[in-house]
N, C-alpha and C positions, 0 to 999 in steps of 0.2 A: 798175393791175395790175404795171405798172412800179415804181412805188413801193413797191409793198409786198414786190417781189423784192429791191429795194435796200435796204431796212429789215431784211429776212431776212437778206440777206449782211453786213450791219453790225451785227447783234443780238449782245448778249455771248455768248461760247461757254460753255455750261454743261458739254456734255462733249466733249474731244478726245482722239480715239483716233488716234495718230500712228506709224504704220508698224510694225506690229506682226506677230510672228509666233507661231503657236503650234503647239507639237509636242505630241502624246501618246505616251506609253511610252517617250520619249526617242528616238523615230525616225520616227514618223509627222507629217510636215509637213503641217499643215491649213490655217492661214491664213499668206499670203505677202505681207506689205507691206500689211497693210490700215489704210487712215486714213479718216477720217470725223468731221464735226463736226456736233453737236447745239444749236443757238443756245437759250437761256434761252427758254422759253415757247412751242418750235417742235415741229413733228410731222416727223419724219425716217424714211423709209421704207427698210429694208433689204431688198432684192429679190433673187431667184435661184431656182433650180430646188433640188429635194430633194438634199442632199448638198453644198451650193454653199459653206457654213459660216456661214449665218446664224447660227443656234443658237452654234456656237462662238465667234462674235463678241458674242453676247449672255454669255456666261458667262464669257469674256473678262474683259467690263466689270465683271462682278457678282460677280467672283474665286470661283465655284463650278466652276472646273476642275480645282482639286486633287482633289474627289470622283472625278473620272474620268481620273486620272493625267495630265492635262492642265498645261501651264504657258507662260506667256507668256517667250519666250527672247529677243524683241528688241523694241523700239521701246518705248512708254511710253503711259499711259492717264491723261489729266487730268479732275478734276471738280471744278468751279469753281476751277480754276488750280492745283491742288494733285495731286502726282502720288498714285494709290490702290492700286497694283498690289499693295502688300505689306498692305493692310487684309484684316481677315476679312471675310466676307460680311455679319456682324453692324455689325460698324463701318461698313460701307459705307450698308448701311439706316439707321444714326442719323444719316450725313451727308444721306442723303434720297436713296438711288438704290436701287431695289428692281425684282426681276425677277419677272415672271408667265410661269410656265414654260409650256412646250407640253404640251400635253394637261390642262391645267387643275389637277390634281393636289390636290383638296379632300381634307380630311380626312373619309372616307365615314362613320366613326362618329360624327362631332359632329356636332350641328346646322347649321343656315346662319348662325346667329347666334355660336355658339362657333367657328365659323371666321373668321367676320370680325374677332373679338375676338382671337383669334391674331395678327392682323396688327399688332397695338398693344404685341406683346410688348416692344419696346424703348423704347418710351416713356416718359418721366418727368414728364409734364406733367399728372397727375391724373387720377381718374375720370371729373371733372366735363367735362374735354376731348376723352375718349376717348367719352365717352355722345353728346356732341355730334357729334363726327364719325360715329358711327355711324348718327345720325339723317340726317346728310349723305349718307352712302352710300344709305341707304333712299331719300333724295329722287331719286337720280339711278335707283336701282334697286327701283322700287317691288315690282316681283314678288319681291324679296329679302324684302320686310318681311312680304307676304302668307305667303313658306316659312320665316320665321324660326326656327320650332319644327321644320321637318321635318328628317330626318336627310339631309345632303348627298349622300352617296351612293345617293338613293333620288329625287334631283330629276333634273331631264332635263338633257342636255348644254349649253343656253343658259344655264340658272342655275348649272351650276356654273361657266361661263365668267364671269357676273357675279359669281358668288361670289369668284374668284380674283381679279378686278379690284378688287373691293371689299376684299379682305382687303388688298391692296396698299395702298388708300387708306388704310386704318388707321391704316399706318405714317406718315403725314403727308408724303408724298415730294415730292420737287423733280422728281424724273425716273424715269418707270415704262419698263421695258425689257418690251417687249410680244413674245411669241414665238407665231405662227402663231394669232391669236384666231379665223381662220374656220374652223380644222380640224375636219372633221367635223359643221359646223352647217348648217343650211338657210338658203340666202339670205336670206329675210327676217329670219331671227335674227342673221346677219352685218351686215345694213345697220342693224338695230337696236344692236347693240354699237359698231359704228364710229359712229354717231351720237351715242352717250352718251362715248364715248371723246372726240369732238370736244367737246364741250359739258364736258368735265371741262380739258381743255385751255384752252379759253376761258374757262369762269368760275374755275377754280382756278390758272390759269396752271401746269399740271403739263405739263413736257416729254414727249413721247414718241418713245421709239426703238421702232419697230414693224420685227419679223423676220415677213415674209409673203410666201406664195408665189402669192397673188392679188392679181397686180400691178396689175389694172384697179380694183380699189376702193381699194388701198392708197393709188395715185396721185390718187385722187379726193379724198382727205384729207388727204395728207402736203403740205407746203412744199417738200421737196427728198427727192430719192430718190438711193440708190446701188445700183446692180446686181453684186452678186458671182456669178463663175464660177470654179468650181475653186479658191477660196481667196484669189480676187484683186479688184480693183475692176477692173471693165470700163467700168463707164459711171457718170456721175453727172452730175446735175442738177435744175432747179427741177421741182416734180411737174409742172406742166400741160406745160412741154415736152419730158419725158420720155413723156407719155401720145402726144404727137405725131409722137415720133420714130420714123421708118420702121423702123429696128432693132428697137426695143421693140416695134413693132404685129408685127413678122413673129416674133421670136423669142418673145415673151411674151405677147401679146394674141392671136394668132392671125388678126390681120387683116393679113397680108401680101398682095403682089401677086397670089398665085395660090392664095389662099383661107387656109384654116385649115392650121398648120403642126404639127406636133409637135417638141418641145424635144428628144427625141432625136435628130432629124436634122439638130440645128443645126451640127454640125460640115462638114455639107456645103455651107452656105449662103455665098455670095462674100461677105457684108457682113462678116460675121465676122472676115474679115483685116484689116477698118478698125478695128474696135475694139482688137485685141490688137497690133497692129503697133506 
């Protein structure tokens, strides 16, 4: 395990976020000096409560902030060593970085297969390659093959999440930014989707940056994790180490010394001073 940690630390960085600040509507400061690294072939978790800044961080990386009147005002973002803040979302997808939005956002009037094929719109490698990747997606999500001709809007929440991830895979990505994949899904489905994400990472070498409120399951699959609070990274470390960290247990896993805790009362905890000092 120690050797694996050393290998992760020394792995080539695919994504580097360096001390970025994000402002909405020219006045609302949301991210305050966020830095993180995703190694090539790694799974990294971005953790924190609702409103901590996880989704904003992903949208800053994927260049989707402009649609919401947000902008990166300080710092820089590098993908494969090159700055990408000025690229359009389409250009970033062509380079191999794509985001799966929170809430799945399938095209409800299209079939499952039509949704998957929309993910290949930036590709220029021919129909045969696209067809081969479609079959690859179906090999990871056999349920989607069964529902390929069904309208996506009439499929289950789990099937829509699978469709959204499969659509991202159709872009032939090097990295997927995955926003709250467990949201609104039954625990068994969450486990199934995380297992598939792990397979994709191991078999296809796709790097994953995962924003997730479900800290427990995220840290079971991530090699490294960053915890956000009020737009700042307050703690980071190896996934296994974070799961064993007493602060993380108390604030996020609900297994502190006095039983289950509510995050809303976190400001009263003594340990918090150690984090933010």
